[in-house]
Backbone of each chain as nested JSON, in Angstrom:
{
  "chains": [
    {"id": "A", "residues": [
      {"number": 1, "name": "MET", "atoms": {"N": [158.348, -198.701, -125.691], "CA": [158.283, -199.49, -124.458], "C": [156.858, -199.924, -124.196]}},
      {"number": 2, "name": "GLU", "atoms": {"N": [156.704, -201.191, -123.786], "CA": [155.379, -201.721, -123.479], "C": [154.738, -200.903, -122.368]}},
      {"number": 3, "name": "ARG", "atoms": {"N": [153.42, -200.845, -122.383], "CA": [152.732, -200.201, -121.278], "C": [152.788, -201.111, -120.051]}},
      {"number": 4, "name": "LEU", "atoms": {"N": [153.339, -200.597, -118.963], "CA": [153.413, -201.412, -117.756], "C": [152.29, -201.026, -116.816]}},
      {"number": 5, "name": "ASN", "atoms": {"N": [151.736, -202.024, -116.119], "CA": [150.71, -201.673, -115.134], "C": [151.388, -201.129, -113.874]}},
      {"number": 6, "name": "ALA", "atoms": {"N": [150.581, -200.72, -112.924], "CA": [151.116, -200.039, -111.742], "C": [152.098, -200.911, -110.974]}},
      {"number": 7, "name": "LYS", "atoms": {"N": [151.728, -202.205, -110.802], "CA": [152.605, -203.098, -110.041], "C": [153.938, -203.294, -110.763]}},
      {"number": 8, "name": "GLU", "atoms": {"N": [153.855, -203.412, -112.1], "CA": [155.077, -203.614, -112.877], "C": [155.943, -202.366, -112.819]}},
      {"number": 9, "name": "GLN", "atoms": {"N": [155.293, -201.195, -112.87], "CA": [156.041, -199.949, -112.8], "C": [156.79, -199.855, -111.488]}},
      {"number": 10, "name": "GLU", "atoms": {"N": [156.114, -200.31, -110.432], "CA": [156.741, -200.284, -109.112], "C": [157.966, -201.181, -109.08]}},
      {"number": 11, "name": "ALA", "atoms": {"N": [157.797, -202.401, -109.622], "CA": [158.911, -203.351, -109.642], "C": [160.06, -202.79, -110.485]}},
      {"number": 12, "name": "LEU", "atoms": {"N": [159.712, -202.19, -111.635], "CA": [160.744, -201.608, -112.49], "C": [161.451, -200.481, -111.757]}},
      {"number": 13, "name": "GLY", "atoms": {"N": [160.672, -199.693, -111.02], "CA": [161.24, -198.589, -110.253], "C": [162.328, -199.043, -109.31]}},
      {"number": 14, "name": "GLN", "atoms": {"N": [162.09, -200.168, -108.658], "CA": [163.102, -200.684, -107.732], "C": [164.364, -201.112, -108.463]}},
      {"number": 15, "name": "VAL", "atoms": {"N": [164.152, -201.775, -109.602], "CA": [165.296, -202.204, -110.415], "C": [166.103, -200.983, -110.854]}},
      {"number": 16, "name": "LEU", "atoms": {"N": [165.398, -199.939, -111.277], "CA": [166.067, -198.728, -111.764], "C": [166.849, -198.037, -110.656]}},
      {"number": 17, "name": "GLU", "atoms": {"N": [166.281, -198.074, -109.442], "CA": [166.971, -197.449, -108.316], "C": [168.304, -198.12, -108.076]}},
      {"number": 18, "name": "ALA", "atoms": {"N": [168.302, -199.463, -108.115], "CA": [169.541, -200.211, -107.916], "C": [170.531, -199.873, -109.034]}},
      {"number": 19, "name": "LYS", "atoms": {"N": [170.022, -199.78, -110.256], "CA": [170.886, -199.455, -111.392], "C": [171.474, -198.071, -111.254]}},
      {"number": 20, "name": "GLN", "atoms": {"N": [170.673, -197.132, -110.764], "CA": [171.128, -195.76, -110.627], "C": [172.284, -195.675, -109.645]}},
      {"number": 21, "name": "LEU", "atoms": {"N": [172.172, -196.43, -108.562], "CA": [173.238, -196.449, -107.575], "C": [174.505, -197.008, -108.207]}},
      {"number": 22, "name": "LYS", "atoms": {"N": [174.347, -198.105, -108.947], "CA": [175.497, -198.733, -109.599], "C": [176.145, -197.751, -110.575]}},
      {"number": 23, "name": "GLU", "atoms": {"N": [175.315, -197.043, -111.34], "CA": [175.817, -196.053, -112.297], "C": [176.591, -194.949, -111.603]}},
      {"number": 24, "name": "TYR", "atoms": {"N": [176.043, -194.499, -110.482], "CA": [176.676, -193.425, -109.728], "C": [178.064, -193.847, -109.253]}},
      {"number": 25, "name": "LEU", "atoms": {"N": [178.145, -195.05, -108.725], "CA": [179.429, -195.55, -108.245], "C": [180.428, -195.722, -109.393]}},
      {"number": 26, "name": "ARG", "atoms": {"N": [179.899, -196.176, -110.544], "CA": [180.769, -196.366, -111.701], "C": [181.311, -195.023, -112.166]}},
      {"number": 27, "name": "MET", "atoms": {"N": [180.452, -194.001, -112.175], "CA": [180.868, -192.673, -112.618], "C": [181.925, -192.117, -111.666]}},
      {"number": 28, "name": "TYR", "atoms": {"N": [181.697, -192.302, -110.382], "CA": [182.629, -191.823, -109.378], "C": [184.003, -192.448, -109.582]}},
      {"number": 29, "name": "SER", "atoms": {"N": [184.032, -193.729, -109.895], "CA": [185.314, -194.389, -110.057], "C": [185.986, -193.984, -111.377]}},
      {"number": 30, "name": "THR", "atoms": {"N": [185.176, -193.728, -112.418], "CA": [185.725, -193.219, -113.681], "C": [186.333, -191.837, -113.47]}},
      {"number": 31, "name": "LEU", "atoms": {"N": [185.6, -191.012, -112.722], "CA": [186.043, -189.651, -112.449], "C": [187.388, -189.654, -111.74]}},
      {"number": 32, "name": "THR", "atoms": {"N": [187.505, -190.48, -110.715], "CA": [188.758, -190.566, -109.965], "C": [189.908, -190.93, -110.882]}},
      {"number": 33, "name": "GLN", "atoms": {"N": [189.684, -191.946, -111.706], "CA": [190.762, -192.395, -112.582], "C": [191.14, -191.327, -113.606]}},
      {"number": 34, "name": "ASN", "atoms": {"N": [190.122, -190.727, -114.245], "CA": [190.361, -189.678, -115.244], "C": [191.146, -188.516, -114.678]}},
      {"number": 35, "name": "CYS", "atoms": {"N": [190.665, -187.999, -113.549], "CA": [191.274, -186.795, -112.991], "C": [192.651, -187.093, -112.429]}},
      {"number": 36, "name": "PHE", "atoms": {"N": [192.831, -188.295, -111.945], "CA": [194.173, -188.682, -111.504], "C": [195.12, -188.674, -112.695]}},
      {"number": 37, "name": "LYS", "atoms": {"N": [194.657, -189.28, -113.78], "CA": [195.495, -189.384, -114.988], "C": [195.876, -188.003, -115.508]}},
      {"number": 38, "name": "ASP", "atoms": {"N": [194.919, -187.073, -115.532], "CA": [195.185, -185.769, -116.132], "C": [195.863, -184.777, -115.203]}},
      {"number": 39, "name": "CYS", "atoms": {"N": [195.678, -184.926, -113.913], "CA": [196.143, -183.89, -112.987], "C": [197.387, -184.246, -112.165]}},
      {"number": 40, "name": "VAL", "atoms": {"N": [197.589, -185.516, -111.94], "CA": [198.664, -185.87, -111.017], "C": [199.898, -186.334, -111.771]}},
      {"number": 41, "name": "GLN", "atoms": {"N": [200.954, -185.516, -111.719], "CA": [202.183, -185.882, -112.431], "C": [203.398, -185.899, -111.528]}},
      {"number": 42, "name": "ASP", "atoms": {"N": [203.264, -185.293, -110.332], "CA": [204.44, -185.048, -109.515], "C": [204.617, -186.092, -108.425]}},
      {"number": 43, "name": "PHE", "atoms": {"N": [205.564, -186.964, -108.613], "CA": [205.79, -188.01, -107.618], "C": [207.048, -187.794, -106.804]}},
      {"number": 44, "name": "THR", "atoms": {"N": [207.439, -186.51, -106.631], "CA": [208.548, -186.226, -105.724], "C": [208.018, -186.199, -104.298]}},
      {"number": 45, "name": "THR", "atoms": {"N": [206.691, -186.289, -104.156], "CA": [206.084, -186.287, -102.828], "C": [204.857, -187.203, -102.835]}},
      {"number": 46, "name": "ASN", "atoms": {"N": [204.443, -187.653, -101.622], "CA": [203.25, -188.491, -101.599], "C": [201.998, -187.717, -101.202]}},
      {"number": 47, "name": "LYS", "atoms": {"N": [202.108, -186.384, -101.173], "CA": [200.921, -185.577, -100.881], "C": [200.577, -184.77, -102.133]}},
      {"number": 48, "name": "LEU", "atoms": {"N": [199.274, -184.612, -102.382], "CA": [198.858, -183.783, -103.512], "C": [199.323, -182.35, -103.312]}},
      {"number": 49, "name": "SER", "atoms": {"N": [199.887, -181.752, -104.376], "CA": [200.237, -180.335, -104.28], "C": [198.957, -179.518, -104.38]}},
      {"number": 50, "name": "LYS", "atoms": {"N": [199.08, -178.222, -104.041], "CA": [197.922, -177.328, -104.103], "C": [197.415, -177.259, -105.55]}},
      {"number": 51, "name": "LYS", "atoms": {"N": [198.377, -177.185, -106.485], "CA": [198.016, -177.099, -107.896], "C": [197.253, -178.354, -108.331]}},
      {"number": 52, "name": "GLU", "atoms": {"N": [197.754, -179.507, -107.898], "CA": [197.1, -180.764, -108.271], "C": [195.703, -180.821, -107.678]}},
      {"number": 53, "name": "GLY", "atoms": {"N": [195.573, -180.394, -106.427], "CA": [194.277, -180.395, -105.756], "C": [193.26, -179.552, -106.5]}},
      {"number": 54, "name": "GLU", "atoms": {"N": [193.673, -178.364, -106.924], "CA": [192.768, -177.468, -107.662], "C": [192.408, -178.063, -109.014]}},
      {"number": 55, "name": "CYS", "atoms": {"N": [193.409, -178.679, -109.64], "CA": [193.177, -179.302, -110.945], "C": [192.12, -180.395, -110.827]}},
      {"number": 56, "name": "ILE", "atoms": {"N": [192.233, -181.198, -109.755], "CA": [191.288, -182.301, -109.551], "C": [189.857, -181.776, -109.476]}},
      {"number": 57, "name": "ILE", "atoms": {"N": [189.671, -180.699, -108.712], "CA": [188.321, -180.147, -108.547], "C": [187.785, -179.604, -109.868]}},
      {"number": 58, "name": "LYS", "atoms": {"N": [188.638, -178.887, -110.591], "CA": [188.199, -178.35, -111.885], "C": [187.863, -179.489, -112.841]}},
      {"number": 59, "name": "CYS", "atoms": {"N": [188.702, -180.512, -112.805], "CA": [188.5, -181.682, -113.659], "C": [187.142, -182.311, -113.376]}},
      {"number": 60, "name": "ALA", "atoms": {"N": [186.843, -182.489, -112.081], "CA": [185.577, -183.115, -111.692], "C": [184.401, -182.272, -112.15]}},
      {"number": 61, "name": "GLU", "atoms": {"N": [184.494, -180.95, -111.875], "CA": [183.411, -180.05, -112.274], "C": [183.181, -180.091, -113.774]}},
      {"number": 62, "name": "LYS", "atoms": {"N": [184.272, -180.035, -114.515], "CA": [184.169, -180.022, -115.964], "C": [183.496, -181.304, -116.467]}},
      {"number": 63, "name": "PHE", "atoms": {"N": [183.949, -182.425, -115.939], "CA": [183.389, -183.693, -116.38], "C": [181.901, -183.784, -116.053]}},
      {"number": 64, "name": "LEU", "atoms": {"N": [181.536, -183.367, -114.842], "CA": [180.134, -183.466, -114.431], "C": [179.257, -182.546, -115.267]}},
      {"number": 65, "name": "LYS", "atoms": {"N": [179.757, -181.355, -115.582], "CA": [178.978, -180.443, -116.426], "C": [178.85, -181.004, -117.838]}},
      {"number": 66, "name": "HIS", "atoms": {"N": [179.922, -181.611, -118.299], "CA": [179.918, -182.255, -119.612], "C": [178.856, -183.348, -119.652]}},
      {"number": 67, "name": "SER", "atoms": {"N": [178.886, -184.187, -118.644], "CA": [177.953, -185.307, -118.555], "C": [176.509, -184.798, -118.512]}},
      {"number": 68, "name": "GLU", "atoms": {"N": [176.313, -183.693, -117.782], "CA": [174.995, -183.077, -117.665], "C": [174.515, -182.594, -119.025]}},
      {"number": 69, "name": "ARG", "atoms": {"N": [175.403, -181.941, -119.751], "CA": [175.027, -181.394, -121.055], "C": [174.693, -182.51, -122.042]}},
      {"number": 70, "name": "VAL", "atoms": {"N": [175.512, -183.55, -122.027], "CA": [175.217, -184.697, -122.885], "C": [173.836, -185.24, -122.532]}},
      {"number": 71, "name": "GLY", "atoms": {"N": [173.547, -185.32, -121.223], "CA": [172.25, -185.805, -120.774], "C": [171.104, -184.977, -121.331]}},
      {"number": 72, "name": "GLN", "atoms": {"N": [171.265, -183.655, -121.357], "CA": [170.225, -182.774, -121.884], "C": [170.006, -183.026, -123.381]}},
      {"number": 73, "name": "ARG", "atoms": {"N": [171.084, -183.069, -124.134], "CA": [170.956, -183.283, -125.589], "C": [170.37, -184.668, -125.86]}},
      {"number": 74, "name": "PHE", "atoms": {"N": [170.797, -185.641, -125.082], "CA": [170.319, -187.018, -125.193], "C": [168.809, -187.076, -124.995]}},
      {"number": 75, "name": "ALA", "atoms": {"N": [168.347, -186.422, -123.927], "CA": [166.917, -186.417, -123.624], "C": [166.133, -185.722, -124.735]}},
      {"number": 76, "name": "GLU", "atoms": {"N": [166.676, -184.612, -125.241], "CA": [166.009, -183.888, -126.328], "C": [165.895, -184.774, -127.559]}},
      {"number": 77, "name": "PHE", "atoms": {"N": [166.979, -185.462, -127.861], "CA": [166.971, -186.321, -129.038], "C": [165.938, -187.431, -128.896]}},
      {"number": 78, "name": "ASN", "atoms": {"N": [165.895, -188.053, -127.742], "CA": [164.944, -189.121, -127.517], "C": [163.504, -188.638, -127.584]}},
      {"number": 79, "name": "ALA", "atoms": {"N": [163.278, -187.443, -127.04], "CA": [161.929, -186.869, -127.083], "C": [161.518, -186.656, -128.531]}},
      {"number": 80, "name": "LYS", "atoms": {"N": [162.46, -186.167, -129.345], "CA": [162.176, -185.93, -130.76], "C": [161.875, -187.243, -131.465]}},
      {"number": 81, "name": "GLN", "atoms": {"N": [162.673, -188.285, -131.163], "CA": [162.477, -189.61, -131.758], "C": [161.087, -190.13, -131.472]}},
      {"number": 82, "name": "MET", "atoms": {"N": [160.647, -189.993, -130.23], "CA": [159.383, -190.584, -129.806], "C": [158.198, -189.844, -130.4]}},
      {"number": 83, "name": "SER", "atoms": {"N": [158.392, -188.541, -130.679], "CA": [157.243, -187.781, -131.19], "C": [157.171, -187.826, -132.711]}},
      {"number": 84, "name": "SER", "atoms": {"N": [158.258, -188.287, -133.37], "CA": [158.24, -188.274, -134.849], "C": [157.598, -189.542, -135.39]}}
    ]},
    {"id": "B", "residues": [
      {"number": 1, "name": "MET", "atoms": {"N": [132.111, -201.655, -103.782], "CA": [133.186, -202.067, -104.683], "C": [134.054, -203.096, -103.974]}},
      {"number": 2, "name": "SER", "atoms": {"N": [134.306, -204.18, -104.642], "CA": [135.108, -205.206, -104.004], "C": [136.455, -205.315, -104.722]}},
      {"number": 3, "name": "PHE", "atoms": {"N": [137.484, -205.494, -103.918], "CA": [138.796, -205.651, -104.552], "C": [139.154, -207.101, -104.785]}},
      {"number": 4, "name": "PHE", "atoms": {"N": [138.247, -207.986, -104.332], "CA": [138.575, -209.405, -104.462], "C": [137.684, -210.066, -105.482]}},
      {"number": 5, "name": "GLY", "atoms": {"N": [137.918, -211.331, -105.693], "CA": [137.05, -212.097, -106.588], "C": [137.278, -211.701, -108.028]}},
      {"number": 6, "name": "MET", "atoms": {"N": [136.174, -211.599, -108.775], "CA": [136.324, -211.331, -110.194], "C": [136.74, -209.884, -110.409]}},
      {"number": 7, "name": "GLY", "atoms": {"N": [137.169, -209.638, -111.551], "CA": [137.637, -208.286, -111.872], "C": [138.838, -208.462, -112.76]}},
      {"number": 8, "name": "ASN", "atoms": {"N": [139.274, -207.397, -113.405], "CA": [140.409, -207.637, -114.301], "C": [141.685, -207.846, -113.507]}},
      {"number": 9, "name": "ASN", "atoms": {"N": [142.523, -208.701, -114.057], "CA": [143.718, -209.121, -113.353], "C": [144.905, -208.254, -113.752]}},
      {"number": 10, "name": "ASN", "atoms": {"N": [144.624, -206.96, -114.056], "CA": [145.721, -206.201, -114.645], "C": [146.702, -205.668, -113.622]}},
      {"number": 11, "name": "GLN", "atoms": {"N": [146.645, -206.158, -112.377], "CA": [147.662, -205.776, -111.426], "C": [148.671, -206.894, -111.23]}},
      {"number": 12, "name": "ALA", "atoms": {"N": [148.62, -207.911, -112.103], "CA": [149.601, -208.971, -111.996], "C": [150.921, -208.48, -112.583]}},
      {"number": 13, "name": "VAL", "atoms": {"N": [151.997, -208.966, -112.04], "CA": [153.308, -208.574, -112.534], "C": [153.793, -209.588, -113.551]}},
      {"number": 14, "name": "ASN", "atoms": {"N": [153.972, -209.12, -114.765], "CA": [154.527, -210.005, -115.783], "C": [156.038, -209.782, -115.834]}},
      {"number": 15, "name": "PRO", "atoms": {"N": [156.798, -210.762, -115.371], "CA": [158.249, -210.549, -115.319], "C": [158.859, -210.269, -116.684]}},
      {"number": 16, "name": "GLN", "atoms": {"N": [158.188, -210.742, -117.732], "CA": [158.738, -210.503, -119.061], "C": [158.688, -209.024, -119.431]}},
      {"number": 17, "name": "ASN", "atoms": {"N": [157.587, -208.367, -119.073], "CA": [157.466, -206.933, -119.344], "C": [158.572, -206.158, -118.658]}},
      {"number": 18, "name": "ILE", "atoms": {"N": [158.811, -206.539, -117.401], "CA": [159.847, -205.842, -116.635], "C": [161.212, -206.103, -117.241]}},
      {"number": 19, "name": "ALA", "atoms": {"N": [161.453, -207.35, -117.635], "CA": [162.742, -207.692, -118.229], "C": [162.966, -206.882, -119.498]}},
      {"number": 20, "name": "MET", "atoms": {"N": [161.923, -206.745, -120.316], "CA": [162.06, -205.987, -121.558], "C": [162.322, -204.516, -121.291]}},
      {"number": 21, "name": "ALA", "atoms": {"N": [161.586, -203.966, -120.33], "CA": [161.781, -202.552, -119.985], "C": [163.192, -202.353, -119.448]}},
      {"number": 22, "name": "GLU", "atoms": {"N": [163.625, -203.322, -118.649], "CA": [164.965, -203.234, -118.07], "C": [166.03, -203.271, -119.156]}},
      {"number": 23, "name": "GLN", "atoms": {"N": [165.805, -204.132, -120.153], "CA": [166.737, -204.237, -121.28], "C": [166.851, -202.908, -122.01]}},
      {"number": 24, "name": "GLU", "atoms": {"N": [165.685, -202.286, -122.203], "CA": [165.685, -201.02, -122.925], "C": [166.442, -199.945, -122.142]}},
      {"number": 25, "name": "VAL", "atoms": {"N": [166.215, -199.906, -120.846], "CA": [166.929, -198.944, -120.007], "C": [168.428, -199.213, -120.066]}},
      {"number": 26, "name": "GLU", "atoms": {"N": [168.791, -200.476, -120.006], "CA": [170.19, -200.886, -120.057], "C": [170.837, -200.395, -121.342]}},
      {"number": 27, "name": "MET", "atoms": {"N": [170.117, -200.556, -122.45], "CA": [170.634, -200.158, -123.753], "C": [170.837, -198.643, -123.816]}},
      {"number": 28, "name": "MET", "atoms": {"N": [169.85, -197.911, -123.322], "CA": [169.949, -196.449, -123.328], "C": [171.124, -195.999, -122.481]}},
      {"number": 29, "name": "SER", "atoms": {"N": [171.249, -196.624, -121.328], "CA": [172.314, -196.289, -120.408], "C": [173.679, -196.55, -121.059]}},
      {"number": 30, "name": "ASP", "atoms": {"N": [173.782, -197.637, -121.793], "CA": [175.031, -197.984, -122.457], "C": [175.387, -196.951, -123.513]}},
      {"number": 31, "name": "ILE", "atoms": {"N": [174.413, -196.585, -124.346], "CA": [174.647, -195.564, -125.382], "C": [175.059, -194.249, -124.729]}},
      {"number": 32, "name": "PHE", "atoms": {"N": [174.349, -193.875, -123.679], "CA": [174.664, -192.627, -122.987], "C": [176.117, -192.608, -122.518]}},
      {"number": 33, "name": "ASN", "atoms": {"N": [176.543, -193.688, -121.87], "CA": [177.903, -193.732, -121.356], "C": [178.942, -193.674, -122.463]}},
      {"number": 34, "name": "ARG", "atoms": {"N": [178.642, -194.331, -123.577], "CA": [179.573, -194.295, -124.696], "C": [179.692, -192.88, -125.262]}},
      {"number": 35, "name": "ILE", "atoms": {"N": [178.545, -192.191, -125.362], "CA": [178.572, -190.821, -125.88], "C": [179.372, -189.922, -124.948]}},
      {"number": 36, "name": "VAL", "atoms": {"N": [179.132, -190.066, -123.645], "CA": [179.873, -189.241, -122.684], "C": [181.369, -189.447, -122.871]}},
      {"number": 37, "name": "ARG", "atoms": {"N": [181.782, -190.689, -122.969], "CA": [183.213, -190.976, -123.089], "C": [183.764, -190.464, -124.413]}},
      {"number": 38, "name": "SER", "atoms": {"N": [183.074, -190.765, -125.521], "CA": [183.557, -190.354, -126.841], "C": [183.642, -188.844, -126.969]}},
      {"number": 39, "name": "CYS", "atoms": {"N": [182.589, -188.157, -126.533], "CA": [182.57, -186.699, -126.698], "C": [183.527, -186.023, -125.727]}},
      {"number": 40, "name": "GLN", "atoms": {"N": [183.795, -186.667, -124.607], "CA": [184.793, -186.111, -123.71], "C": [186.159, -186.134, -124.392]}},
      {"number": 41, "name": "GLU", "atoms": {"N": [186.476, -187.264, -125.031], "CA": [187.761, -187.363, -125.72], "C": [187.886, -186.34, -126.829]}},
      {"number": 42, "name": "LYS", "atoms": {"N": [186.771, -186.106, -127.525], "CA": [186.84, -185.209, -128.682], "C": [186.708, -183.733, -128.338]}},
      {"number": 43, "name": "CYS", "atoms": {"N": [186.053, -183.431, -127.248], "CA": [185.699, -182.029, -126.998], "C": [186.337, -181.39, -125.777]}},
      {"number": 44, "name": "ILE", "atoms": {"N": [186.659, -182.183, -124.77], "CA": [187.091, -181.578, -123.516], "C": [188.606, -181.502, -123.456]}},
      {"number": 45, "name": "ASN", "atoms": {"N": [189.075, -180.281, -123.256], "CA": [190.499, -180.039, -123.096], "C": [190.938, -180.552, -121.726]}},
      {"number": 46, "name": "ASN", "atoms": {"N": [192.016, -181.331, -121.702], "CA": [192.371, -181.916, -120.415], "C": [193.393, -181.116, -119.622]}},
      {"number": 47, "name": "LYS", "atoms": {"N": [193.407, -179.798, -119.886], "CA": [194.289, -178.963, -119.077], "C": [193.522, -178.356, -117.898]}},
      {"number": 48, "name": "TYR", "atoms": {"N": [192.2, -178.309, -117.978], "CA": [191.354, -177.83, -116.877], "C": [191.766, -176.466, -116.342]}},
      {"number": 49, "name": "HIS", "atoms": {"N": [191.759, -175.468, -117.222], "CA": [192.069, -174.112, -116.773], "C": [190.965, -173.563, -115.901]}},
      {"number": 50, "name": "GLU", "atoms": {"N": [189.74, -174.062, -116.122], "CA": [188.629, -173.575, -115.303], "C": [187.619, -174.69, -115.083]}},
      {"number": 51, "name": "ALA", "atoms": {"N": [186.718, -174.447, -114.128], "CA": [185.753, -175.485, -113.764], "C": [184.544, -175.519, -114.696]}},
      {"number": 52, "name": "ASP", "atoms": {"N": [184.297, -174.435, -115.431], "CA": [183.131, -174.404, -116.313], "C": [183.498, -174.872, -117.712]}},
      {"number": 53, "name": "LEU", "atoms": {"N": [182.484, -175.287, -118.454], "CA": [182.7, -175.609, -119.861], "C": [182.903, -174.294, -120.611]}},
      {"number": 54, "name": "THR", "atoms": {"N": [183.859, -174.265, -121.532], "CA": [183.995, -173.074, -122.365], "C": [182.896, -173.114, -123.423]}},
      {"number": 55, "name": "LYS", "atoms": {"N": [182.695, -171.95, -124.068], "CA": [181.682, -171.895, -125.124], "C": [182.003, -172.918, -126.213]}},
      {"number": 56, "name": "GLY", "atoms": {"N": [183.289, -172.974, -126.567], "CA": [183.717, -173.914, -127.602], "C": [183.42, -175.352, -127.24]}},
      {"number": 57, "name": "GLU", "atoms": {"N": [183.71, -175.704, -125.994], "CA": [183.45, -177.077, -125.532], "C": [181.954, -177.361, -125.559]}},
      {"number": 58, "name": "SER", "atoms": {"N": [181.158, -176.395, -125.131], "CA": [179.704, -176.586, -125.098], "C": [179.154, -176.851, -126.486]}},
      {"number": 59, "name": "VAL", "atoms": {"N": [179.59, -176.03, -127.43], "CA": [179.117, -176.196, -128.813], "C": [179.583, -177.541, -129.374]}},
      {"number": 60, "name": "CYS", "atoms": {"N": [180.831, -177.869, -129.063], "CA": [181.387, -179.141, -129.521], "C": [180.563, -180.312, -129.013]}},
      {"number": 61, "name": "ILE", "atoms": {"N": [180.2, -180.256, -127.723], "CA": [179.412, -181.341, -127.133], "C": [178.071, -181.49, -127.849]}},
      {"number": 62, "name": "ASP", "atoms": {"N": [177.396, -180.356, -128.081], "CA": [176.092, -180.412, -128.754], "C": [176.22, -181.094, -130.114]}},
      {"number": 63, "name": "ARG", "atoms": {"N": [177.222, -180.667, -130.859], "CA": [177.401, -181.221, -132.208], "C": [177.821, -182.678, -132.151]}},
      {"number": 64, "name": "CYS", "atoms": {"N": [178.663, -182.979, -131.16], "CA": [179.16, -184.344, -131.001], "C": [178.01, -185.319, -130.745]}},
      {"number": 65, "name": "VAL", "atoms": {"N": [177.101, -184.939, -129.842], "CA": [175.973, -185.808, -129.527], "C": [175.102, -186.007, -130.762]}},
      {"number": 66, "name": "ALA", "atoms": {"N": [174.827, -184.901, -131.463], "CA": [173.993, -184.983, -132.667], "C": [174.626, -185.918, -133.692]}},
      {"number": 67, "name": "LYS", "atoms": {"N": [175.924, -185.772, -133.914], "CA": [176.6, -186.594, -134.917], "C": [176.662, -188.051, -134.499]}},
      {"number": 68, "name": "TYR", "atoms": {"N": [176.839, -188.293, -133.22], "CA": [176.902, -189.666, -132.745], "C": [175.607, -190.391, -133.082]}},
      {"number": 69, "name": "PHE", "atoms": {"N": [174.485, -189.727, -132.8], "CA": [173.196, -190.334, -133.104], "C": [173.016, -190.541, -134.601]}},
      {"number": 70, "name": "GLU", "atoms": {"N": [173.538, -189.591, -135.367], "CA": [173.416, -189.715, -136.816], "C": [174.204, -190.918, -137.311]}},
      {"number": 71, "name": "VAL", "atoms": {"N": [175.38, -191.119, -136.742], "CA": [176.192, -192.286, -137.102], "C": [175.432, -193.554, -136.76]}},
      {"number": 72, "name": "ASN", "atoms": {"N": [174.854, -193.569, -135.575], "CA": [174.089, -194.71, -135.106], "C": [172.98, -195.052, -136.101]}},
      {"number": 73, "name": "GLN", "atoms": {"N": [172.253, -194.02, -136.511], "CA": [171.145, -194.163, -137.439], "C": [171.622, -194.68, -138.798]}},
      {"number": 74, "name": "LYS", "atoms": {"N": [172.668, -194.049, -139.299], "CA": [173.207, -194.394, -140.61], "C": [173.628, -195.864, -140.654]}},
      {"number": 75, "name": "LEU", "atoms": {"N": [174.301, -196.289, -139.593], "CA": [174.753, -197.67, -139.541], "C": [173.587, -198.634, -139.441]}},
      {"number": 76, "name": "SER", "atoms": {"N": [172.57, -198.228, -138.702], "CA": [171.386, -199.062, -138.573], "C": [170.767, -199.294, -139.947]}},
      {"number": 77, "name": "GLU", "atoms": {"N": [170.65, -198.208, -140.726], "CA": [170.085, -198.335, -142.07], "C": [170.98, -199.201, -142.958]}},
      {"number": 78, "name": "HIS", "atoms": {"N": [172.285, -198.988, -142.828], "CA": [173.235, -199.738, -143.652], "C": [173.16, -201.223, -143.359]}},
      {"number": 79, "name": "MET", "atoms": {"N": [173.127, -201.566, -142.072], "CA": [173.068, -202.976, -141.67], "C": [171.789, -203.61, -142.19]}},
      {"number": 80, "name": "GLN", "atoms": {"N": [170.725, -202.813, -142.156], "CA": [169.449, -203.323, -142.622], "C": [169.516, -203.613, -144.123]}},
      {"number": 81, "name": "LYS", "atoms": {"N": [170.106, -202.678, -144.853], "CA": [170.241, -202.855, -146.303], "C": [171.063, -204.092, -146.624]}},
      {"number": 82, "name": "ARG", "atoms": {"N": [172.146, -204.248, -145.881], "CA": [172.99, -205.427, -146.087], "C": [172.206, -206.699, -145.834]}},
      {"number": 83, "name": "GLY", "atoms": {"N": [171.461, -206.696, -144.79], "CA": [170.662, -207.868, -144.436], "C": [169.668, -208.212, -145.526]}},
      {"number": 84, "name": "GLU", "atoms": {"N": [169.045, -207.164, -146.097], "CA": [168.075, -207.393, -147.17], "C": [168.757, -207.886, -148.43]}},
      {"number": 85, "name": "ALA", "atoms": {"N": [169.919, -207.295, -148.748], "CA": [170.647, -207.671, -149.971], "C": [171.011, -209.145, -149.951]}},
      {"number": 86, "name": "ARG", "atoms": {"N": [171.306, -209.647, -148.737], "CA": [171.682, -211.056, -148.666], "C": [170.473, -211.952, -148.553]}},
      {"number": 87, "name": "GLY", "atoms": {"N": [169.33, -211.434, -148.838], "CA": [168.102, -212.23, -148.75], "C": [167.747, -212.521, -147.317]}},
      {"number": 88, "name": "GLY", "atoms": {"N": [167.979, -211.526, -146.466], "CA": [167.576, -211.671, -145.076], "C": [168.457, -212.603, -144.293]}},
      {"number": 89, "name": "MET", "atoms": {"N": [169.67, -212.886, -144.772], "CA": [170.557, -213.809, -144.023], "C": [171.273, -213.103, -142.877]}}
    ]}
  ]
}
């Protein structure tokens, strides 16, 4: 990456902030769809059962931890790339 | 010390630099999301017996990320070789 001066870094920072928000919203919507697909099967009622509710939470936790771990390995790999 | 007049102009914003940096971030973000999705399909059990990653899932994720990058690298080299073989076409 090119060396950016202070003003450019500031401008980039703002762009990144907007992107981060967009990413967060995208992840949230992916999570909803994924966990709905995997956890909700019972349409004899229009309310989530207790089992479905618990499944949703576990699903979310699992996905977020997964995403976190990928992030760690990703960062390690990039650090290795840049130093080699 | 004066902040005006002559002096180096290195506080000017070059939109091209920002665009390039933004492109790079975009690319990294795209790869990251693809890895998350691919490794989730390959490693995460969708029965959700518990909220934590199992040891098996954790190890799978580590290996999955490593292999994904290796595939990326291998293909990059292959594409380059192909490009050279065709006389840079």
